[in-house]
Residue, then its C-alpha position, 0 to 999 in steps of 0.5 A: x504553481x510550484x507543485x505543478x512544476x515539481x509534478x511535471x519535472x517528475x513525469x518528464x524525468x528531470x527529477x529522478x523519482x520512483x514509479x509510484x510517485x510518477x503515477x501520483x504526479x500524472x494524476x495531479x497534472x490532470x487535475x491541475x490542467x483541468x483535464x480530470x472529469x471528476x476533480x480539479x485543483x481549486x485556484x482559490x484554495x491555492x491562493x489561500x495556501x500560498x498566502x499563508x505560506x508567504x507569512x509562515x517563517x522557516x524557524x531553523x535549518x539552512x533557510x532559517x528566517x525565509x518565508x515558507x513559500x521560499x523554503x519548501x522543497x518540491x515534494x512538500x509543495x506537491x504534497x501540501x497542494x494536492x492534499x489541501x487544494x484538490x476538490x470535487x469538480x461538482x462541489x468545490x467545498x469538498x476536498x478530494x483526499x481523506x488519506x495522505x500517505x507519505x513514505x520517505x526516508x529520514x531527514x526529509x522533513x516529513x514531520x515538519x511537512x505535516x506540521x505546516x499542513x496542520x497550521x493551515x488547517x487550524x486556520x481554515x477549517x470550521x470552528x471547533x475542529x480537532x487535530x491529533x497526532x499519534x506515534x509509538x510513544x509520546x516523544x515521537x507524537x510530540x515531534x509535530x507539536x514541536x514543529x508547529x510551536x517552532x513555526x508559530x514562534x518564528x511567524x509573528x505575523x501568523x501567531x498574533x494580530x494587532x497585539x492579540x494572539x491567534x494561537x495559545x501554546x500550552x504544554x500538551x496542546x495548541x489552541x487556535x483562537x481564530x477558529x477555536x480549534x485544538x491540536x493535541x499529541x497522543x501517546x500510543x495506547x492499545x485501548x484508549x484511542x476511541x472517542x476522539x473526533x479528529x478533523x485531521x490526524x497524523x500517524x507518525x512512524x507507523x512502521x513501528x506501531x504494534x498494530x493498526x489500532x490507532x489508525x483505525x480508531x482515528x478513522x472511525x472517529x472521523x465518520x460524518x466529517x465532511x473534509x476529514x484527513x488522515x496523514x500516514x507517514x513513516x520510513x521503512x522498518x526492518x520487518x515487512x509485517x507492520x501497519x505501514x507496509x499494509x498502508x503502502x500496499x493498499x496505496x500501490x493497489x490504488x495507484x496501479x488501478x486495481x483498487x478504486x479509491x480516489x480519496x487516497x493520495x500517496x507519495x511513496x519514495x521507495x526505490x524501484x530497484x533495490x539490488x545494487x544499492x552499493x553503487x546505484x545513485x538512483x536508489x538514494x534519489x528515489x528515497x530522498x527527494x530533498x537530496x535532489x535539491x540540497x547538495x549537503x544532504x546528498x553529500x551526507x547520504x553518500x558518506x553514510x553509504x560508504x560507511x554502510x559498505x565498510x561497516x556491515x553492522x550499520x547496514x540495516x539502519x542505512x538501508x531501512x532509514x535512508x534508502x527505504x529498503x526492508x533489510x532484516x537479514x533475509x531477502x524478501x521481494x515483490x513476487x511479480x510486477x503488477x503491470x506485467x500481470x495486467x498485460x496478461x489480461x484477455x477478453x475471454x477464455x473458451x474452456x470447453x474441451x480443455x484438460x485442466x488442473x486445479x489448485x485449492x487454498x482452503x484457509x481457516x474457515x473464517x478467512x478467504x479460500x480460493x480455487x484456481x483452474x489452469x490449462x496449457x495452450x502452445x506454451x501459455x498458461x491459461x487461468x481462472x481463479x475464484x474466491x470464497x468468503x464468509x457471507x456474514x463477515x462481508x462488512x467486517x472484512x470490507x472495513x478491516x481490509x479496505x476492500x469492496x468485496x460486494x463489487x467483486x461478488x457482482x463481478x462473479x469472481x467471489x462467492x459468499x458462502x456460510x455465515x461467520x465461517x466459509x462453507x466448505x461444502x459450497x466449495x466442494x460442490x463448486x469444484x464438482x460442478x466445474x466439468x459440467x459448467x465449463x466443459x472441462x476434464x479435470x486431470x488432478x486437484x492439488x491441495x495443501x493438507x492443512x485445512x483441505x484433507x476432508x474436502x480432498x477425500x471427497x473429491x478423490x472419489x471422483x478425481x485424482x487429488x494430489x497433496x502438494x507439500x508446502x515447502x520451498x523445494x517443492x514450491x520453487x519450480x512452479x513459483x519460478x515458472x509462473x513468474x517467467x510466464x507472466x514476464x513473457x506474457x505467456x499467461x492469460x486470465x480474464x479480468x479478476x481484480x481480486x486476483x490482481x490485488x493478491x498479486x500486488x500483495x504477494x511477496x516471495x523469499x529465498x531459503x538457504x538453497x536460494x529456492x524462491x517461494x511465495x510466503x503468506x507471512x511476508x506478504x501484505x494482505x491476502x494472497x489466497x488466489x496466488x497460492x491456489x494458482x501456484x498449486x495448480x501450476x505445480x500439477x500442470x508443470x509436472x504433467x506438461x512442462x517437465x519430466x523430473x518428478x517433484x516432491x508431491x504426495x498422492x492422496x488416494x481414496 
C-alpha cells in the first residue's frame, strides 16, 4: 500500500516531514496494521480506490498520460487513502473522517488532490449526492472544477463506457450520470451559502476567506449525512487572524491529544523551525512534500529562496506561500510547546497551608473568564486554573468553538454561571471561598483593570488587590519566567484540558524593545487561562523570584 509506505517513511525519518504530519502518520499506521481499537483501513475500499486510480489519467505536467496510480505523490496517496478508506471497525460502511485539513505550500497539487477525491466520491457515493467548492472568489472556486474536467477529458475509460457518457460537463457544473450526483463551484458569499446539502465540500484558500461563514454553512448543511466530508485547504497568509489558522490550531489540538475528535484528519505541512529559513533546507522540505520527490520542484524552491534573500520585497510571498511561515513584518510565534506543558502534569497538588497568588482575567460578560492560583515550592511554580462561561451559551459556544464545554464542566475546571452573560458575582464568591475550600492564604490578587475594577474593589475589602498594567514591559518578565519554568519542567498543574488548549492557542509577539508577551489579538482561540496564569505569575515573581519592582499599580480600598 503506497499510503502505508509513505507513512512509514515519515515516521522513520526517511522522509523529512514536520511534527504534526508524523503524528497523523503514526495514527494511520495503527489503522493500517490493524492495531487500532476503533478504526481500520478497509482493504475493500483500498481496492476500489486503487482500481479507479489505475484508470484515471494524469492530464498534464511531468507525468502527462500516466495512470494516476503512477503519477500521485506520496502525500497524495496518504491523504486519499486515509480520508476515503479509514472506517469504523464495528461498522465498515461508516468512514472515520468527516473533516480533512490540508496545509501545504503552493505548487504541491493540493487543489488537484481534492479533484481526484471528488471524482472517486462522485462514482462511489449514494445516488443524488451533492458536491460543492467554495473559495474567496469564483475563479479560485472553479480551480477544482477545472482539475476534474481536465482529468475526466484525459480519462476516456472513466468518462464514458461503450460510447455512453458517465459524466456530463457543463459550464457551471459537472454531473455524474452513473450516480446522478452533481458538483458545483460556488463563489463566496456572506449570506447565500445556507440551504445546500453537501455530501462533500471543498473550502479552498481558506486563509483568504473573510470569515468562517462559508465553512460553517457547508457543515450545517451536512447534518444527517452518514459519510459527510469537508476538505479545508490553504497555504499560509500574512496574518494570523483568519479562518484557516483557527482550523489549523484545532487540528493541532486534536493531534496533540488535547481535544478528542477522531473524525478530524489533518496533514499540516508547516515547518517545525521557522528561525533560520535562509539556510535550513528542512523548512523547504517540511512545507513542500512534492519537492522531496521531484528534483525540478526542489531546484525552483532553492532559486526562489535565493531571490527572497536578495530582494526583501519578495520575502513575504516566499515565506508565506512557499514555506508556510506567517510573515507580516512583526514576529509572532507559539508561546510554549504543548508537549512541554503536558510533561508538567501532576497527579495532585496539596494546597493546604500554602501562600498563594491569584490572577484573574474577567473578559466581556458574554465570553470566557478565568481565575488562576499559583504558589512556589523549591523553585517550582504550582498552578490551578478555573474557567467561567455563561450557562445559556454552552451549546452556542460548543458549536462555534468546536469545544465540548460540558465535558470540561464535568471535570470540575469549568463553571457555568449566569444565563447569556457570565455572572461576575459567582466568580467573586468563588475567589472569596478559596481560602476555606483549599486551606490557602491569599497573598494578593492580580487583575487587569478592564472589566475587573468592580470585582477588585469587592475583593480588596478582604485581600490585597494589584492592578497589573497590560503592557509589554510589564508582562514580559512573567511571560518569560513562566515559559522557562515550563521548559525546565519546573511548572506543576493537575490535568486541565481547557488550560492545555489555551496554551495551544496562545501566541506571543515582541515589541520594539524585544519584550515578549502573549497577545489575544494574534492568538487563535481562547487564551483566558494563560492570561490569568501570567497575571498570577507576575505577583509571584514580584514577591518570590526577584527584587526589582515591576510596573504595577496597587489598587487600594
